[in-house]
N, C-alpha and C positions, 0 to 999 in steps of 0.2 A: 287596024293593026297597031300594036304598040311595040316599041323597041326599047331595050335597055342595053346601052353600050358601056362596057367596062374597059378601061385602058390597061389594066393589069389584073392578073388572077391571084396574086399572092402579095403579102406584105411580110416583112421580116418578123418572125415569131408567131405568125398566124398560119392556120391551116388553109388549104386551097379554097378560095372564095369566101373564107370565114368573114373577112372584113365587109363583104358585100351582102351577107345573108339578110340583114334587116331590109335593105333596099330591094333585094330580089323578092322577099316575102311580101313586101308592100306592093310591088308591081304585079305579082301574081294574083293578089286580092281574092284568094279562095279558088282560083282555077285549079283544075285537077291535072292539067298537062300543059307543057310548053315545049318549044323547040329551042335547043341550045346549039349554036354553031360556033365552035372554037375557031380562032384565026390566029395564025402566027406569021408575021410578015418579015 
């Protein structure tokens, strides 16, 4: 199992998760599916 933890989903002037797209794409590494679990505490 691999996990990618993000401390925020937005940055000023960017779309939702836009700042993390390169990291997410690299983590997926060609996988066709993944599980996304949003959390707000």
